[in-house]
N, C-alpha and C positions, 0 to 999 in steps of 0.2 A: 824282154828286158826292160822296156819302160814300165811295165806293169809291176815287174819286180822291184823296181827302183821306188815306185810310187807306194808300194805296200811298206817298203823299209822305212820310207819318210813318214808314213803314217803310224809306224811302230815307234819311231823315235820318241815322240812326246810321251808314250808309255814308259819308255825307259826312263825319262826325266821325272815323270811323276813318282816312280818307285824309289828315286834317290832323295829322299827326304831329309830335311835338315836335321842335324842331330846335335846343335850348339844350343845350350841354355846358359844365360837367358838368351832368347831368339834375337838374332841380329836384325837390323832395319832391312837388310836386302839379303836374300839368299837365292840364288840362281844355280841350278844344276845343270850340267853339260854331259854330253856322251863321253865315256872313256873313264880312265882312272890311271892312278900311278901306284906301282906296288913298291914297298918299302922294304928295306931290311932294318936291323936293329940299330941302325946309325943314319944320321941325316947329315948330309954335306951342307954347310952354309957359309955364306961370305960375311964374315964378322968385321969387314973392315971399316964399316961406317958406324959400328956400335960401341958404346962404351964398355968398359970392363964390367961395370955394374950390371948392365942389361945381359950382358953375355952369361954372367953367372946366374941371373934370374932364369934365362931361358934354358940354361942346363939342368937347373933344379927342376924346372917344370916339365921337360923332356923325361927326366929320370922319374917324376912323380906319376906321370900317365902310363907310359909304355915301356919304362926302362930303357929309353932311346939315349944313345950316346951322340952328342953333336959334335961334328968334326968341322973345323975351320979349313975353308977351300976357296981360293979366289978363282980357280980354273974350273969353269962350268960346274958350279954349285947347283945343287936341287933347289935350295932356298936362297933368295935374295931379299935385300930390304931397301926400301926408298923411303924417303921423307915426304910427308905431306905439308902443305901450307894453305892457309885460308879455308880451313874447314873447321866444323864445330869440335868444340873441346874434346880430347881423348879419341878423336876418329881414327879408324884404321880399316883397311880393306885387305882380302885375301883373294889372289886370283890362282886357281890350281889348273894348269892345263900345259903338261909335259913337264913344266917347272913351277914352282911355288914362288909367287911375288907378294911379299908382305909389305904394306905401305902404311906408314903411321905418322901421327902428328906429334906424338910426345912419347918420351920412354915409358909412361904408364900405358899409353895406346899400344905400343909395341908388346908390352907384357900381356895385355887383354887379348891382343890378336893372336900371340902364340898358344894362349890357353884355348881359344877357339879352334885354331889349328889342330891342337892335340885331340879335341873332342869330335873333329871330323875324321879322325883315323879310326879304322875298325878293322877286325879280323874277319879274313874270309873262311869258308869251309875248311881249308888246309891249315889254318893257323896263321896264315900270311898277313902282314899289315898292308892294308890298301888305303888309299884316299881318292874319292870320287872327284872327277873335274868339277869344278864349281866356282861361283865368284861370291864374295861376302864383302858387304859394305856395312859399317856399323860404328855407333857412338851412343854413349849413355844419355838418359834423360836427366837424371839427379846425380849429384856428386856425393852426397851423403847416403851411403849404402851401407847400413850399419847391423851389427849384431853386438848385443848385450849379453855379458855373464856375470852372474853373481857368483862371486867365490866366497861370501862370508857366511852364508846359511851351510852350504857344503864346499868343501876345499878341494881344488883340482890341482894335480901335479903339473910341472913346467912340460914335460912331454906330452900331457894331454892337451894343453893349451896350444902347444905347437901344432898338433895334430888338427885341432879345431880351427886354427888359422890356416892351415893348407887347404881345407875343404873350403872355407870362407873364400880364399884366393881363386880356387876353381871356378867359383861363381861370381866373380868380380865384385866383391864386397870391398869397401875402401875403409870402414871405421870398425874397430873393436872398442867397445865401451866396457871398461873393466870396472866392475862394481866391487871395490876392495874393502869396503868397511860397511858394518851394519850392527844391529843390535848383538847378533850372535857370533860375531867374530871380527876382529881387526886383522888385516892380511898384509899389510906393508910395513916393513922396518922403517922406523923414524929414529934416528940415532940420537936426538936431542931428549926423547921421550922413550927409553927402552922398555917402560913397563907396558906400553901399548901392544907389544908383541910378547912379552913374558908373561903378562896376565890376560890382556885383551884378545889375545889370538886362540884362547883354550876355553871350552866350556866342560862341565863334568857331567852333563846329561843332555840327552835330546829326545823331545817329544816324540812318541811312537804313533803310527796310523795317522789319520787326519786330525786336523786341529780341533774340529767339531766332535770328534769322537769322545763319547762319555760312558765311563769314566776315563780320563786320559791317564795313560801310562807313559813311563819314560825308560829309555835305555841309559842305564847309569853307566858311564864309560867316558874318559877323558877324549875330548875330540877337538882337533883344529890344525893349525899351521899356518905358517906366513912365507912370503917372499922377502929375500934379502934384496937390498937396493942392487946387488950385482945381477941377481936373478930378474929383476925387473929391468934392467938395461938389456939383458939377453933377450927377453920377451918382445921389447921394444924394437930392437934391432932385427929380430927375426921377422917381426910383422913389417918393417919397413922394407925388408927384402922382398916382400910379396905385394908391396904398394898399398899396405895397410896401416893406418893411422891409429895408435892407441890413445883413448882418451881415458883418463883415469877418473873415478868418482870417489870423493871423499864425503860422506853423508854429513850435512849439518843443516839446522840445528837439531833435528830429530834423528831417529835411528842411531842413537848415541850410546846404548848401554854397554857396549864393549869397551869403548873408550872411557867410559866414566866409571866402569869397574876398574881400570888401571888408575885413574886420576879423578876420584870422586870430588874433589874440590872444584871442578870445573862445571858441577852441576848446580841447581839452585839448592839443594838441601844439605849436600856435603856428605850425605849417609852412604857407607859403603855398601855395595851390592854385587852379586856375582855376575858373570857373563851368562844371560838367560839361555836355556834349552827350549824355550817355547816360542813360536811364531807369533806374530802379532805387531801391535803398536803399543809403546810403552810410554807413560807420562813423563819419565825421566829423560829429560833432553839438555842439550848444553845450554847454560845460562847465557842470558844476553849481555852479563857484566864484562867489563872491560878486559879482565884476566881471561876469560874464556875465549873472547875474539882473538886476543894476542896469542894464546896456546894454539888455536886453529891456524893462524897466520904463520907461528913458526912451522907447523906441519907443512902447510903450502910451500913454505919456502924450501924445504927438503924435497917436496913433490915436483915443483917446477922443473928442477934441472934434469929430472930423469925422463920427462916426457916431451918431445919436441912439439907435441900437438899444439894448435892454435888454442884449443879449448880446454879447459877443467871444468868437470862437473862437480857441482857442490850439493847435489841432492835437493834438498829444500821442500821434500814432501812428507805427509803424515806427520806433522810435528804438533802434538797437542799442547795446547796453551795453558793447561792445568797448573803446572809449576810457576810459570811466568806470573799467573794471576795472583799466586800466593807469596811471590817473592818480592821483599821489600826493595832489592837492588834493581831488579827489573822494573818495578813500578816507579823507582826514582829515574831510571833512564827514560821511561815514557813522559814522565813530567818535564825533565830536563829538556827533551827534545820535541815537545808539544804533540805527542802521539796520541791519537784518540782511542786506540785499542791495541790488543796484543797482536793482531794482524799487520798493524803498522810498525810494531816492534819487530816482527820478523822481517819486513821490509828493509827496516834500518839494519838490521843484522846482515841481511843479504847485500845491502848497498856497501857496507863496510869491507866485505869480501870482493865485491865487485871493483871497488876502487883500488884495493890491494893487488888485485890481479892485473889490472890495467897498468899499473906502475911497473909490473913485472914483465909486460909485453904479452899478456894472456888475456884471454876472453872467457867470461863466466857463462856456463850453461846450466840450467837446472830444469827440475820437472814443474809443471805448471802451476803448482802451488805458489812459486815465487811470484805469480802475478798478484796474490792477495795482499792487499795494504799497499799496493803500488809497484809497478815493476822497476827494477834498477836500470839506471840509464843505457848501460853498455850490455845487458843480459841477452843471451838467447834463450829460447824456451823449447823443452822438450815436452810435447803434449800426449799425455798418457791416459787422462780421465776422458777421453773422447776426442774431438776435433776442436772442440770450442775454447780451450785455452791456447791453442796454436791460432786460431782465427782472431782472437782478441790480442794476441802478441802481434800478428801481422798488420792489424790495423793500426798498432801504435809504433809500426815500423821496426819490429825487432825480428831477428832471424829466428826460424822455426824448424824443428825437426819432428815429424808427425810419428807418434807410437802409439797410437790409441789401442786400449785393451781388446776392442771389438775385433781387431784384425792382427795385431802384432805381439800377442802374449802367448808365447810358446809353452808356457807352463800350463795352459789349458788342455782339455782333452781334445784329441785329434779324430778319434775313432769311436763309434757307438758300442762296440762290443764289450763284454765283460772282461775280456782278456787284456784291456788297456790297463798300464800300470797307474797306481794312484797319482791323482793330480789334484792341484788346488781347487778345481772347479772349472765351470766354463766349458764352452765348446767352440773351437776355432779350427775348422777342417781345411783341407788343403784349398778348395775352391775359394774359401772365404778369404784366405791370405792372397790368392791369385787376384781376387777382384780389388784389392787395396789400391786406392788411390790417394797419395799425400796431400793433393790439393783438393779442398772441399768445394762442393759446388756452391757453397754460400760466399766463397771470396771472390773478389774482384780480381782482374787481371794484374792490377798493381800489387794487391796482398799476395797474390800467389807467386810473385817474384821472391818474397821473403822465404818461401818454403825451399830449404836445403835439400830436403829428401825425407828418408823414413828409416826406421829401425825396427828390429823385433827384439823383445826382451825375454831372457831366459832366467826367471827367479827359481831358484833352486831348494826351496823348502822341502820339496817332495821329489828332488832329483839327487839322489846320494851317490851315483856313480857315472863314471864317464859314458859307459855304455847306454844308460839312460838318457843322459845328457843329448848324445847325438840322435837317440831315438826321438826325442822330443823336438830337436831342431831340424831334422831332415825327414821327408823332403820339403817340409815347409819353407825353410830357408831358401830353398831353390826357387819356390814360387815367389817369394818376396823379392828376390833378385830379378825375377822376371817383371814384376810390378814397379820396380824402382829403375831399372834399365830401359825398358823397352818405351819408345816415343809412341808407337801404337802396338798394343799386344796382340798376339794371335788369340785365337778362341781357346778355351779351357781344354777343350776336348783334344786340339793338337798339341797343346802343351803337356797334357796328361801323356799322350801317346809317346811323344819324344821323351818324356821322363821315363816311363816304364820300359821303353824298348832300348834306350841307350844309356841312361842314366842309373837307373837301379843296378844294372851289371857293373857300371864303373864303381859306385859305392860299395857294392859287395866285394869287387876286386881289391879295394883299398881298405877292407876290413872295417868299414864304417856301419856299426848298427843303426839301422834306419827304420821307419815305420813303413809297412807296405799295407796300412789299414784300408787304403782304396783298393786293394786287390781283393780283400776279404768279402765274404758273403754279407749281403746287406739287407735288412728288413725295413720295409717302408709301409706307411698306412695312407689310404686314400679314402674319401667318403663313398659310400654306396647308397643306393636308394633305401635299404632297410638296415643300414649299419655301417660297417667298415669293410674295406678289402685290406687284408694283410698279403704283401708281396715279398717273396724271398727271391733274391736274384744275386748273380756273380757275373763279373766281367770275364772270368776265366770259363772257356769253352770245354774244358775239360772237368770241371767242377761236377761232381754228382752228390746228391742230397738224399738223405732219409728223413722223412717228416713223419712224426706220430702225432696224431690228433686225439685230444682228449685226455683228462687225467688218468684214464685206465688204459690209454694206448690202444683203444679198440681199433684203430685203424693205422695202416702204415703206407705211405707212398713213396716211392723212388722216383726221382726226376733229375734233369740236367738242365742248367741255365736259369730258369725262373719258374716260379709258381706262385698262383693267387688263390687266396682262401676268402671267402665271403663270412662274415660273421653278422647275422642278423640280430638287431637289439632285442631284449627281452622285457618284460614288464617287472620281472623280479631281478634282483642282484644275485650274480653267481659267477664263479670263476670258469673260464675256460682256458685250458693249458695246451701249448703246442711245444714240441720238442724238436729242433732242427740238428742234424748231425752232417758235417761236409765229410765225405768219404774221402776227398783228396788231402783236406789240411788237418783233418781231425778235430776241428772247431766244433764245439757243442754250444748251443744256445737254447735256452728255455724261455718260453714267452708266456705270461700270463695276462689274460685279458680279463678286466672287470665288466663283465656285461651287465647293463643296466638300461634303463629307459632313455637315457641321455647319450648313449653310444652313437657317434656319427650325426647327431642333430645339428642344426644350423646356428652358428655362433656369430653374433655381430660385435664388434669392438667399437662401442661408441666412444671409449678413449682409445686411442691408437697405441699400441705397444711401442717400446723402443726398438729401433732397427737392429740393435745389439743383439736383442734377446725375443726374436719373434720368428718361430718356426712354423707359423700359420695357426689358423682358428682350430683346426682339428686336433692340436695338441692338447686342447682342453676336453676334449670328448672322445679320445682314441682308446680309453680304457686302461691306459698306462699311467701308473704312479711314478713320479720321479724318484729316483734313487738317491741315496747318500753314500758317498759325497756327491754333491750335486754336479750335473752335467747340464751345459747351456742349452742343449737341443730338447731337454726334456721340460723346459719350463717356458713360461711367457712372461717377460720382464716389463715394468713399468717405473718410470722415474717421475711420477706425479703423485700428488697427495690424495687425488680422488679418481677412482676407476669405476667406469660403468661398463657393463657387458650385459648383452640381451640375448636369451635363449629361446628359439622356437623349437618345441618339442614334435611339430608337424601334425599332432593330433592333440585334442584335449583327452588329459587323463589325470587320474589322482596321483598327487605326490604326498607321501607321508613326511619325507624329510629330504633335505638337500644338503649334500656334503661338497665343501670346496677345501682343496688342498693347497696350503702356502707352504713357503720355505723361510726358516730362520737361520740367518748365518749373518750375525751383527759384524763379525770380523770382516766380512766382505761388503758391508753396508746395507745387508738385505734384512728388512724388519718385518715383523707380522703387524697386521692392521690392528686399529683399535675399535672399529665398528663395521658392521655388514648390515645392509638393508635389503629387502626383498619386495617387490611390487609386481601384482598381476597387470599386465599391460591392457588386458581386456576391461577389467573392473576398476583399475586405478587403486585397488586396494593394496595395502602393503604390510608386511610383518617385520619389524625392526628387531634385530638383535641388540640385547642391552649393551649399552656402550661401555667399555673396559678401558682402564689406563693402559692394560697390556694384555693381549691375548697369549697364552702360554702354549696352547695346543697347535700344532701345523694344521691339523684337521679340524675344521669348524663345520658345525651341523646346525642348520635351520630347520625347526619344526614347521611344516606348512599344513598338512591335513586337509588340502583343497584340491579341486579339479582346476586344471589350467592347461594353457598351450603355450602362451607366449609371456615371458617374465623378464624383468629387469633386476639385476644385482648392482648394488652401489657399495664400494669397498672404500673405506676412509684409513688413511695411513697419516702418519706424522708430516708435518711441513719440514721439520729439521730433525736430524740426528741430535739426541742429547749430548751435553758436555760429557766429557771424560770417556766417550765411546768412539771407536775408529769412524772416522769421517765426520766428526762432530760438527754442526753448523750447517751441513749439506741435505739435500733432499735424499731420504733413504729410498732404496729400490723396494719395491713390491713385485714378488715371484709367485705366480699362480700356476698349478699344473692342471690337475683333474677337477672337473665339475661332475658329480654323479648323483643320481637319486637313488634312495633307498626306500623300498616299499615292503611292507610285512608279507 
């Protein structure tokens, strides 16, 4: 008997390990215990200590997850509630052991706890609901856990926004940043200015395909919509019932074309223009004259009563100063207020709004461009162009919400497959979002205290439907919730396992269209002695593949799991084609390798790439040319005016010509270089390419005609983006993809 007891004790830890945490974001503490409680479709709970508001929230949550009915019972209820004191903000605990005890520090904490409890419930093989015995202790790290939604480029119905808020609530988000106005549409009723919705809410056409597609074509169709003030109140109340605060954004002084189509007299020129159906940045912005400022303050006066939020977002980004420089009234204001340039004029404009909002009991928040020309005294900063704006604001003692494009722009691609829907560009996969930390290592402890949290942004130029919206948002939003909630994150592998095992089924059950790109077959490259290895792999053990090698499909290989193919570099340029077919999912992928003497050779970045766009040195010599529209993982990005790269071909050989591929997307601040120089590192002899004001071709060729092993390439680009172009006055990006050698 003693032996049997000993064996059972040894087996119990194995049982504990098998009962993994199913809560996302992961709690601070999760301990599993032997045993479980079997549930029916109702939960008896003692509501006596809860407010009517909390009770309604819990009933809504129970119905959302498992269609559970909550029954008030004071005599031996299954679930009881206890109040916590002297604990971190919004702390809660859950103790499941014959009974369920939820302890909470605030109404919001009670709501979070109940969401976690619902995520612990699962179905057994017979369809019964069970919850394993366990103990959970939890609290959030950051209070601003936000999701942004642009309804100006594409309009979303009330029911869709409510469904979006439901999923936000499930993952403990606290802020819904509602981008209500932009160049392409004005979406909120303003009773004093009815033309804003009569005219500004509608456009007659919308650009098709990608912004950079040439020639551009348009879908000629009236498109738009707006929310009445009553509908706004309905969404604000719906969000509040889920402990989500709605922060409205009214763009100013830029991104104003929809408003100016309705009221052109508030521009600098007064010229009547239509609401544009083209994405981008436009010169026509709100004039800085007094009439325009009072017009916008009238609008804010109607906005403020609709939103209980402490913060009102005024945009402040991407406002070209072209019209202001040509406007006599703007120049007169600059002279009167002793402003040295148009950046200080924008600061004057923002300060007027800041003072107005403070008088109304609100706090201004804007994109990091509001730092230019001097930050308004009471403003908070939302940092999107990297972390730098947030760092600068924190140094000045201002509140910061980090929302860098590198981690938080969910309009970027998230998968590498050709089946991904059209996106604006860039590549932000699930693991990148998971790794997000809103506090930069460059910040001191004191500066870090000004960071309220973080937020993901969903710009909808290329998101025309709600199905595509949720596809782009989830599961990346769940990874963001992990980054913003957890004091100490678990490993990415543990997060991914919980996500796939417990939360993909939950999203599917709720009818949420989400991306399963992490489950799809992946193709990766690594350097080999004589070239590169191409590896095809899948997380699914059931996945089977057919591989056809060569343009004539002379060989065919069937395999499961993963397969590596080595491609040896050649002295001449030729194409090697592979075709992969997944027999489980039906996905098909064709891969063309541009084989040449540069394939897999050694690359040294003398100039270090930006962390945002650095997928490794092999990217430049993997035989793959970046596709259009561009994806971030296919390119190496630099934000400096001079880039130096050294290449080692591993043996001396003759080079007829050297080809370098660049990306031109000026709307994304990505420019071509104006000069390229080549130098043989052994002989120190160079061959310069003639300097040009502007290279028009994305593929540049240097004619060498010499034998060489090691050489240096120096690439020069502009110090600043020219006036009247997107990002004017800032350092342009230089994007490089493939470096290849062409021999006769």
